[in-house]
N, C-alpha and C positions, 0 to 999 in steps of 0.2 A: 464651312466653304466647300461647295463642291468644286472639284478639279476637272480641269477638260484637257486632254492632249490632242495634238495635230496628227492626222494621218499622213502617210507618207506622200500621198496625191497633195496634199494640202500644204506638205511643206516646200515641194515642188515648185506648188505655183508660187509660194510665198517668193520663191529664188528668182523663179522666171520675171516676175513680176516686177523685180528690181531692176529691168534694162531701160536704159535710156535712149531716147531719140536721138541724139547727137552727143558728142563729147571730144572735148580736146584728148590728144595723144595722151595714151597711158604713160607715165611716168614714174621714177623713182624719188621725186622731190619729196625733201623730207623738213620737218622744223623740228628741233628740240631747245626748249627752254636753257638759258646761259645763267650760271650762280654769279650775276656781275650787277654792280649800281650804276655803271657808267661804260661808254664804250670809247676808247682812246682810236685805235688802229687795226685794220686786221692784215695778216699775212699767211701765204701758203707755203709750206715746205713740199713739193713735190717729190723729194728723193724719199722722206720718212712718213709721206701723207698725213700729215699734220698740219692743222690750222692754230696760229696763234692768236689770241684776242686780248688786248690790254683793257684792264678796268681801272684808270685814275682813282675812281673812288674805293675801291677796295687796296688797292696798292697790290694788285698780282696780274700775273698773265694765265688766263685760260687756255687749255691745250684739248683740242677736241680731233676727231679723227675724221675721213673723207666723210662719213654717214653723219656726222653731226654730233656724235657722241661725247659728252666730256670725259677724257682720261687722265687729265693731270691739272693742278692748279699749283703754277709756279710761284712761292715766295707769298709771304704775307707781309713784307718790309720793302715794298717797291713803292712805297706811296707817291702818288702822282704819276705813276708810268704812263707812257702817252705813245711816241712815235715807235715805230718797229721797222727793222731792216735787216734782210737775209744776205748772206754772204752770196758770191755767184754760185757757189757747190751746194748752197743752203746747208752748210754743216754748222754756221754759226749765227745766232742771231743776237741783234742790238737794239737796245731797248733806252729809250730816254728816260730817265727817273728824275722828274721835274723837281721834287720836292727833296732830293738828296743831292742836287747837285751833279749827277752821275749820268752815266752809261752804264747798263749792266749787260754782259759778254755770256750768253748761254750758249752751252753745246747742244744742239738739237738731236743729237743721236741718243744721249742720256735726258735732257730736256733739265741738266742743272746749270748754275750760274760758274762761271769759272774763272773769271777777274772780273773789275768793274773799274772804270775810268773816273777819277776825281777831274770835273771840268772846272769847277768853282763858279758856274752859272747855274742856269736852270733851263736845261734842254728841253723841248719838245718835241720836235721832229729831227728824225736821221736818215741820210741819204748816200750810198757808196758811188763816188766819181773819182776818177783817177787813182791814185793808190792812197786815197786818205777816205776816212767817214764823215761826212759834215754833218752838224747839227745846227739846226736852228735855236736859239736859248734866248733869255732874256725876262727879266722881272718887270716891276711898274716903270723902270725907270728907262726902259725903251728895248729893243731887240737887237740880235746882232747874230753874223754866223761866225762860226769856229769848227775847226777841224781836229779829227786825232791821225796822226801818222801812223798806216799799218806795216809801213815797210822796216822800221827802226825796231829793235826789242824794247826799247824804252815808250813805245805808244805816246811819242810827246804831242799834247794838246796845246793848240793856237788857238787862243779867243782874238776877238775885234778883226776879223777880217775882212770886214768892210768897213765904210765909212760909219760913225756914230750919227746916229738922227736918221739913216736909211729908212730903218724897221721901225715901227712904234713898238711892237711885242714880238716876240718871238716868231720868226716865219715858218711857214711851210717849207720844207724841202722835196726835190724830188730829181731823180736823174736816172736816164735810160742804161741798162746794164753795158758796163765796159766804155760807158760816154765819159767824156771829159767835159760835159756842157750841165752842167747844175742851175735848174730853176727854182726860185724862191716865191712864194706869193705871201699876202698879207693878210692871215684867216678874219674873217668877221666885219672886213673893212669896206667901207662905202664911200667913194667907188673904192673896187679893190684894186690894188697894184701888184704887178708881179714883175719880175725881173730875171734874166738869163747872165748864167758868168760863165766864163772860160777858165776852170780850174788844173789845168796841164801843169800848171808848174806848180802848183801846190798852192797859190795865194788867188782867189778870186779877180778876174779880170771882167769888169761889166760887158755885156755885150750890145744889152738893150733894156729897157724898160718901158711899161704902159700901164696906164690908169683906165686902160679900156676893158678890164676882166672883168667887170660887171659891177655889182653890189652883194655886200656881205658873202665874201667867198668862203667856201666849205670844204673845197678837195682840188687838188689839179694832179695829174698826172703827163708823164711825157711819154711819148710814143717809143716802141722798141728799138724803132732806127734813129732816135733821137732829134729827129725834125721837127717835131711839132709838142707842143703840151695842149692837154685838153684841160679845160678849167668847168668847174661847177661850181657857180655864183647863184646865190637867190633869185638875179636877174641878170640876164635877160631868162627868157623862158624858154632856152636851150641851152646845149651845152657847146661853148664856145672853143674852138682851135685856134692856136696864134703859132708861129713859125718860132723855134726856137733862136734862131741866128738873128732875128730882127723885129721879135714878137708882133710883127703884120698879122691880121688876121688872114687865117688859112681855110677856111669854110667853118660848117658848123654841124651837131649831130638835132636833130629835132625830137626835143623831149617834150617836155611840158612845163608847168609853173614851179618853182623854188628848185631847181636843179641842187644836189648835196652831197654827192659823191660821183665819183669815177675810178674805173678801174679798166686797164686795156691787157688784154691776153698777149702773150709773147707772139702772135699770128698776126696781130695788130686789131682783132676785133675788140670792139668797144662796149664795154658795159656804162650805161649813163643811168645814174638814180635821181629821184625827185621827193622831196617832200610832199606828198599828196594823200590826204583822207577818202576822196573819191574816185580818184583816176589811177592809171597805171603806175606802178613804182618805178619798175627798171625798165631798162629800153635796150635793146640788143642791136650794135650796126656792124654789119661787115667793114671790113678795110674800104676806104673810100666812099663808102656808100652814107649818104645825111638821111635815108629815111632806114626805120628800125625794121629789121628781120623777124623780131620776137620782143613782146611785151610780157609785164608779169604785174599782176594786182593782186597785191595780199591780202588775206582773210582777215577778218575782224575776231580778235582775239580777246577782246577787252569789253567794257560795258558801255561805251558810247554809239555812237552812230557811224563816227568814222571809223574805218579799218586802220589796221595796225601800219606803220609808216616806216621808211627805211631810215637808219641811225647815219646822223653826217659822216661820211668817209667809211660807211659800212659794207664796203663791196670789196671782193679780191678774187679774183680767178686762179684757178689750178694751175700748174703751168702747164699742162698737156692741153688746157681746153676743156676738160671734160666737164668741169662744172665751175659754176659760179656760186660764190659763198657771201650770202648777204644776212646782214643783224637785222633787224627791226624791232620796234618798240610799240607797246600800247599802251592806252590809258591808264592802267595800273602800275606802271611804271616796271613791266617784265619785259627783259631783250630775250629774243631768240634769234640761233641760228639757220639760216633757211638754206637748203642745199638744193641748189636747181641744176637737176642734169643736162646735158646737152645743151646749153641755152643757146648756141650760137648757131642750130639748127631750126631753120622757119619751122614755125608752128604749124602742124595740118590739122585740119578739121574734117571729120567725115560724119555725114548724115545719113540715116536711113530709115526709109519711109516704109512699110510694111502694112497691109489689108489689117483691120481690128479684128476682122473676124476671118473666119475661111472654113471650107468643107473640107474634112479630111478625105485624100484621096481626087483633090480636084486640084487643078493645077490653079498656082496664084503668082501674082508678079510682086517683085519688090524693088523698089526705086531707090537711090539716093544720091547723094554727092559729095566730091571732097573739094578743099580749098585750102589756100595756105596764101601766105604772104610771099612765098616764091612759088609762082604755080604751077604745078604738076605738067607735063607734059600728056598729051592724049596718048591714050595706049598704056597708061600707067596700071600695072596689075596688081588686085586686091584678092585678098584670100575669105573665102566665105564659107561658115559654120554654122551648122544647125544644132541645135541643141533642142532634145524632147523626152518624152520619156520614157521612149526606147533607146535614145543616145544622151544619158544624163551628161557624159563627160563631153559630149559634142561630137559631129562628123561632118566631116570636111565636104564640101560641095564643091564642083566645080568653080575654077578661078573667074573672075571679070575685069575686064580693063575699064578704064576711064574714057570718055570722050574728050574732046578738044575742050568745053565748056566745064569739064569735071565732074559731067554726071554719069551715072550707071545705072544699069537696072537687068535683073535677071529673073528666071521664073524657077520655081519649084512645085512639087506634089508632094505633100507633107503626107509620110504613110500614118502618121499618129497625132492622136488628137490630144487636146489638153492644150495649156501654154508651149507654144513654140516658138522658139527664139532665133533668129537670126543676126547673127554679127559678122560685119563686115572690117576687116581689119588691113592698114598699109603698113609694111613693115618698116619704112623710113631709108632713106639714102643717104651719103654724105652731108648732102643740104637741107635735108627735110627731115624731122623727128617724126617717129611714128604716130598712126593714129589709129582708131580704132570706135566702134558705137554699134548699138545693136538695138534692134525692136521687135515687140514680140505680138506673135499672132494667138487669138483664141479660136483653136481649131475644134471642130464639133465632135464631139464624141456622142455615142449610143447609149440609151437606158437601161440598165437591167434590174431585176424584183430582187428584192432583198425582204425577207418576212422574218418575224420571230414571234413564235407562242406565248400562250399563256397570259395574255394582256388584260389585265383587268380583274384576275382571279384573287381572290383571297384565300390565305391558308395560315393554319395552325402555327404557332410560334415554334422554330426551329424544324420546319418541315422541309424534307429533302425534293427539291423540286427541279425535274430535267427543263433546262430550257434548248429549244431546238431551233438554229437560224437555217434558211433554207435562201442559199444565193441560185439566181436564174444565169442564162446566158452570159459569158465574157469570153475575153479573148485569151489571155495569157495568163493572168492573176488570177488563181482560186482559192485565196487566202482569207479568211475571215477572221474578226477580231470581235470577242465578247467582253463586254466591261458590265461591271455592278456597281452602283453607285445607291449604295443604304442612305435613306433619309436621316439626316442630322448630320451638324457641322465636323461633328467630330470623327466622321468616316468617309473618306476619299474614295473618290472614284475610280475602280482600281481593273485593270485588265485580268481578266480570269480565266479567259483561253485564248489561244491564235492557233489557227491551222487552218490547212487545205480542207474545202469542201468535199465529202465522199462521192462517189461515183452518182447517189441521188441528188447532191447539191447541197446536204447537210452536214452541220457542225453542231455539237449538241454538249453542253456542260451542266452538272448538276450541282446547285446550290442549296445550302439548310439556309434558310431565312430565319433572321430575326427581327428585322424591320421591315418596313415598307421597302420596296428597292425598286429603282430604274433600272432595268436592264438594257443595253443596248448593243446591236449587233453592227459592224462596221466593216465596210469593204472600200480599199483604198481606191478600187479603181485600176485602169491599165492603158494603155495609147489607144483603146478602141471604145471603150466603155467608162462612165462616169463613176464617179466614186457615190455609196449608196448608204444609207444607214436605216436601222428600224429601230423601234424603241416598245418595249414591253414593260407596265407597269404593273407588277405585282405586290399584292398588300399582305400584312401579315399582321395576325390578333397577338397581343401579350398572355403571357401565362399568368392565370389566376388561381388562386385556391382560398378557400374561406374554412375558417373554422369556429366552432361557438366552445365557451368556455364559462366554467360556475354553474353550469346545470347537475341537475341532481340524477337524471335519465334521460334518455331516447328512446323513442318507441316508434313503430309503424303505425299510424292512425290518419285516417281522412286522405288516403292517397298518397301521405308524403311523411318522411320521417321528422318526427317532431321534439324539439327538446324542451325539457319540461324543467322549469326554476321556480324553485319557493318565491314565494312575494316579498321575501326577505332579502334575496339575492341580485344583483344587475350582471345581466347576460355580458360577457366580453366576447367580441366580435374580431377575431383575428387575421386578416388579408395579406396574403404574399401574393405579390405582384413583381414583375419585369421590371426591373429598377432602370429611372433615369434621369437624370439630374432634374429636379424641380416637379416630380412627375406627382401627380395627387390622384386617389381612388375615389369615384364619385361612389356616395354612400345612401342607397335608399330603403327607405323603412316605409310600409305597409300594414293596413291592419284590413281583417276580414269581417263584414257585417251584411248579413241577408244575403249570402250566397254570391257576393262581388268583395274583390281588393280595392280598398281606397288608398291612396298614396298619402303620404305626410311629404313634406318639405325636405328635397334632396340636399344634401351636405357635400363637400369634396373636402379631404384630409391627406393632408401631405404624406409620402411614404419616406421611414427612414432609408439613411444609406445602404441599408440591408435589405430594402425593398417589402419591407414589414411595415401595415399600419394597423394599430390596435384601438378600437371604439367600444368604449363602453356605454351601456343604457341605462341610465339612470331613473332615478324617479321614485314617486310612492306607488308601486305596483300593487299594493291591496285593492284598488281601483281593477286592474287589470285582469285579476282573475277569472279565467274560463274563457277570457278572450283569445282570438288566434293571431299570431304575426308573423312578418317575415322580412327579412333583410338581404340585401346583395350588395355585393360591390363588383364596379365595372369600370373598365378604362374607356373614356370617350375621346376620341381623334380629336385635338382643340382645346375641349373642354377642362382634360386633363392635367394643361400645362405644356404640352409638347404636340408635335405631328408626325412623329416618328413609326407609329404602328397604327394600325385599325383599330377602330370600335369593338370591345370585347367586352361580352356581360357573363358576368360570374353567374354561378348557380345562385337561386333562392335558397336561405335556409330558414326554417322554420321554426318556432318555438311558441310555449304558452307559458301562463303564469299557474301556480296551486298555491293551497294554503301551507 
């Protein structure tokens, strides 16, 4: 198999052609596969910059860094671990371990369990409010709320702190940091019930309850100021907001069908998640705004037609609001942690439209537009970069500004030909994410002449042949490559010389030819002249020698050297030929009669691995006495079993028989 190599110009052309006409802002969003069977809860430790993800199915807590890399897996003995809560200083992680009727206490500095509270129930969720750690618990007989007193050394556990029968199963719990208001909700219930409690006394006092929290509650979270709770239920198709004081409606966040997750940043920015195969999965809202400033639609990493979906309660903010962490799931039961950078900033889209073709050194116009969910003001500055063969790392052009409708345009006179890429970038600001896009122009270049001699010539085996490439006018690049590709799949195309053409435009190389060879001269081009190539196919004969054996003498007669054989001996013809796998020599036999040679039927005989073929001429030679014969061995291109050499005829060997 012959191999081909890309020239520098081709490589650059491929690089430039990868540009797109429009792009959403460049970001460091990433995705990492998680070693989990299920997802329970996600919390983020901003002090140690780590993310904790509970896995009830495997009974462990997976720890990742802010880039999503798994750095540790806590425990294999936390069967049913689900709800997670961080202390105010992020120094302690509390984990509800349902199957062990316990709450594990973990030091986040070392990620090791320091103690375990035995509660005698089956806890599913945990929340800090007042001076206590509250937990929702309960098995098949109903749910309730309990607490752990964190002020005393004994960490007293109190169960049954609300009326029996209030909750049919362990309720979800949440509270604002430092708040005395605890909110509980019945997960999966339809219609969903939520209730709020004042826990300042250490005993929950119900403030309000409602069954207007939709159907199939998946997640809830209290706002940082403690005034509202945002609910994610499968229906209605938006995220509901209720006042914690009386659970009256207090607005909504417009998302989409099947809400299943909610996370609220310390500054009040809300991320609402939905279960969606074909629509956006995450909606980000500024505090007080019901319309999303940004959305995320996850890709498909599975095998179904629908994309990956957000896991229930699978959202969590970094405390500084710089990142939103989302756990997704595909149809292959693979969970991934997606790290979304600067999610609270409005997405900015830049489109760039440049002419498809242009003439070098002639002015062209590039147009474009910026767009954002928070419109950019007129006069917004954009940077422009031109990338071409003379400036492969890019060259900054004068900045441009947008008009009131977000459009922009600029002119440029490209000094270089080839693929010229114009990139327009917006740096972003406190409210807007960065955005960038590019478009590529095919700018004309002149043609240059490139020739290579010896095309079609045939040479003897092993002949040293000088090949000379001649390059015409170019701009800066005067480098020529010469490649040699011998026939046959076992000999690859090979660079045999690369160098600068001399003052006459020539570059030469001498090759010893052992096979037919395609010799190619290549010029990679430069910023003003196109690439060029020239091909010369030089043909090479094989080496053939033939000898006779079993004769009793040789003598010059009839104008040739004849070998004389007794009629009782069989002539042995030995041929030595350049070897190639599967190669055969063509053996020809002729007899002389009345002044003319008459051919017999030729035959092909395989060469041995040493390139030798021996043919013995047998028969009743008493009838051949006095007759004149000749034989020869040849290589026939295509007929001898391969095509790597050119047809080569061996010399005739003459013989006769005597008594």
